[in-house]
C-alpha positions, 0 to 999 in steps of 0.5 A: 107695055109702057113704063108703068107696067111689068110682066111676069109669066106664071105657071098654074099649080095643079097640085096643092098641099104641103108636099106639093109646095115643098117639091116646088120650093126644092126646085127653086120655085116661088108660090104665088096666090092671086086674088081678085074681086072678079075671079076665084083665087088662083094658085101658081108658081114662078122661078124664084130667081125671076121673082127675086130679080123683080123684087130687088130691082124695085120694078114690081112695086108701084107698077101694074103687073101683067101676069101671064097664067097659061092663056090668061092675062091678068092685070095685078098690083103687087101688095105683099111679097113674103 
C-alpha cells in the first residue's frame, strides 16, 4: 500500500431489506453499496466507528481505497458518504 491508497475491511450483507438494515444500524454498523462497471452492485457493512474515523481524518477522500470484501479485493474511489 502506498500513500495514495487506503484500506477498509467490509462484511458482505446476506440479508437485505428494511428490518435487516435497522438491525445492523442498531449494532453500530454502516451500510455500504459498491457499484462498478465491471461487476454487479454489492451490499456490505462496516463498523460505524471505523468508517467515521476514516471520513473525519480525510483519508478516505481523494485516494484510492482497497475494499476487502470476503476474499475479494476491490479498488474503489469514494464519491459520496451520507
